[in-house]
N, C-alpha and C positions, 0 to 999 in steps of 0.2 A: 727665487732668483734674486741675488743682490746686485746692486749697481755700484760702480766706483764713485766715490765722492770726489768731485773735481771743483769744490767750492774754494774760494781764495784762502780759507783757513786750513784746507786739506794739504797734507804733504804731497799729494799727487798733482796739485795745481801747477807747480813750477816745472814739471817734467815736460821736456820738449818732445814732440811726437813727429816722426817721419810720416809724411802723407802717403797714401796708397790710392790709386796708382801714382807713381812718380812719372811726370811727363818730362822726358829729357829732350834736348835739342834734336836728337836723332829721330825720335818718334813723334815730334810735333808736326802737325799738318801745315801746309803752306798758307792756308787761310788764317790759321791761328797765329802764325808768325807775322803775317801782314797786320793783323789787328793789334798785336802787341807793339809793333813799331809805331803805331799811331797814338799810343798811350804816353802820358808824361813820364819823364825820368824822375825818380824819387831819390832822396838821400837817406842813408842809414849807416849803421856801424856793425861790423862783424862781431857777433856775440861769441860764436864758436865756429870752427871749421876743422874737420878731420880729413886729411888727405887720404888716409888709408880706407876710411869708410866712404869717401866720395861725396860728402855732404856737410852742410852746416846751417847756421841760422843767422839772420840779420835782424837787428833791432831798428825799427823805423825811426827816423828823426822826429816825425810828427806824433810819435806814441803809437800805442796799439800792440797787438800780439806780435811776437817774433815771427819772422817769415823764413820758410825753408828755402835753401838754395842747393842745387845739385851741381856737382863738379863740371858737368858739361855746359853750364851756363855762366862760368867764370871766363871773362874775356882776358886775353893777355897770357904771358908766359910765367907769371908768378902766383904762388899759392897765397891766398889771403890769411891773415893772422888776426886774432882778437884785437879789437879796438881800431881796426882799419876803417877809415871813412870810405864809403862806396856809393856809387850811383847805380840804380837798377830800374827795371820795369817789372810790372806784375803780370802774371799769367794765371788765369783761373784753373783750378784743379778739378777734373771730372771725378765722379759722375755728376755730382750735385752742383759743382761750380760755386760752392759757398766759401771756399778758402782759396788763397792764391799762393804761388811760389814766386821767388825772385828769378828773373832772367836778364840776360845782357848785363851782368854785374861787372862793373869796372872799379878797380881800386883807384881812389883819387889822391891818396897821400903816399904813393909808392916810394919806398926807400930800399933800393936794391941791396944795400948792405945788410938789411934786416930780413928781407924776404927770400925764400927759397924758390928756385925755378921748379916747374913740374917734373923735369927730368931728374932732379937731385934725389 
């Protein structure tokens, strides 16, 4: 059985992976939501976001791996675009809770003339 090479020199290293299971706002427990609100807000930049797929990735301002964000966790009426500055909180992803996804994501440099509304 072969294993995928995910070392920094491997072409697979830069591939962004969607976590499984995805914890959306709809299926997050009340206790998890309360714990999230007690965590600090972090800064980052939208790396990519696909409205059709319903997810994207944030690059943290303090460095580290890109963070998954689900469409249900974007606050407001505008779709984020690459290079948007955002504020967000982290939510651990089950079952091992080793990785996190971004929740309560707010665009902080919103320019209505550049951004599309969700209904568009």
